C-alpha positions in Angstrom: -0.1 0.1 -0.1 2.9 2.4 0.8 4.7 3.0 -2.3 7.5 6.0 -2.4 8.4 7.0 -6.2 11.4 8.9 -7.1 11.3 10.8 -10.4 13.3 13.4 -12.2 16.6 11.7 -12.4 18.6 12.3 -15.8 21.7 13.6 -17.5 23.2 16.8 -16.6 25.9 18.7 -17.3 28.3 19.9 -14.1 27.0 23.1 -13.4 23.5 22.2 -13.9 19.9 22.1 -12.5 17.9 19.4 -11.4 14.4 18.4 -9.8 13.7 14.7 -8.3 10.4 14.4 -7.3 9.1 11.6 -4.4 5.6 11.1 -4.6 4.1 9.3 -1.9 1.3 7.1 -1.0 -0.5 4.9 1.3 0.8 7.4 4.5 -0.2 10.8 6.0 1.9 12.9 4.0 1.3 15.7 6.2 2.8 14.0 9.4 5.6 11.9 8.0 8.8 12.6 7.1 10.9 12.5 3.9 14.9 11.3 3.4 17.2 12.0 0.5 19.8 9.3 -0.3 22.5 8.9 -2.7 24.4 6.0 -3.8 27.1 5.8 -6.1 28.9 2.8 -7.2 31.4 1.2 -4.9 30.4 3.6 -2.3 28.1 3.0 0.6 24.5 4.7 0.7 24.7 8.8 1.9 22.0 10.9 3.5 22.1 14.3 2.0 18.7 16.0 3.1 15.4 15.4 5.1 12.1 17.5 5.7 10.0 16.9 7.9 6.3 17.8 6.0 4.1 19.3 9.1 6.4 22.0 10.1 8.7 22.3 7.2 12.1 21.7 9.0 14.8 21.0 6.7 18.4 19.8 7.0 21.1 19.4 4.4 24.4 17.6 4.5 27.3 20.8 4.6 28.9 19.0 0.6 24.9 20.1 -0.9 24.4 22.7 1.2 24.0 25.9 -0.9 23.2 23.7 -3.6 20.6 21.4 -3.2 17.4 22.3 -1.2 14.4 20.0 0.0 10.2 21.2 -0.5 6.9 19.6 -0.1 3.7 20.0 -2.0 1.3 18.7 0.5 -1.2 19.1 -2.1 0.4 16.8 -4.5 1.6 14.6 -1.5 5.1 15.1 -3.1 9.3 16.0 -1.5 11.1 17.5 -3.9 14.8 17.9 -3.9 16.2 20.6 -5.7 20.1 20.1 -6.7 21.5 23.4 -8.6 25.3 23.3 -9.5 25.4 19.9 -9.9 29.3 18.1 -10.1 30.5 15.2 -10.8 30.8 13.9 -7.2 26.6 14.6 -7.8 26.4 11.3 -9.8 24.5 8.5 -8.0 21.1 6.9 -7.7 19.0 8.7 -5.5 16.0 7.8 -3.4 13.5 9.2 -1.2 12.4 7.0 1.9 9.8 8.1 4.9 10.8 8.4 8.4 8.8 9.4 11.7 11.4 12.5 12.1 13.7 14.8 9.5 16.9 12.4 9.9 19.3 11.6 7.2 20.1 7.9 9.4 19.2 5.4 6.7 17.5 3.1 9.5 15.2 5.7 11.0 13.3 5.1 7.3 10.6 2.2 6.9 9.7 2.5 3.1 11.7 3.7 0.1 11.4 4.3 -3.3 13.5 2.3 -5.8 15.6 5.2 -6.5 16.1 7.6 -9.4 19.5 8.2 -11.7 21.2 10.9 -11.8 24.6 11.1 -13.9 26.7 14.4 -14.4 29.1 14.4 -17.0 29.9 16.8 -19.8 
C-alpha cells in the first residue's frame, strides 16, 4: 500500500540543475518526514537531506548545502529535491524514504523508493 516513487533523474552537465520528485502514497503525508539518500557505485549509501512535512523544517549536509534544497507539496503528496550547480561527484542513484522525523540516518526510514539515476557529466 505504501509507495514512494522517485522521478526526475537524468543526465546533466556539471553546473546544471535538476529537480527530483518523490510521490508518496499510502501514508499521511502531512505527518511524515522524507529523507533523501544517494548511492554511487562502490560507495555507501549517503543521507543528504530531509524535510519534516508538518512543520517544514529541513536539513542538508554540508557538502550539498547551498546547492541542494528540499521542499514538499502537501496537495500533491510529493517531496522535491532541487539540485543546482551539480558536480560529477553528485552522480548516484537517488532515493527518497519515509520516517517519523527529519533525519538522514537510513535506519530510521521504513519505506523506500526504488531510486532514480542522476548522472553528471559533460
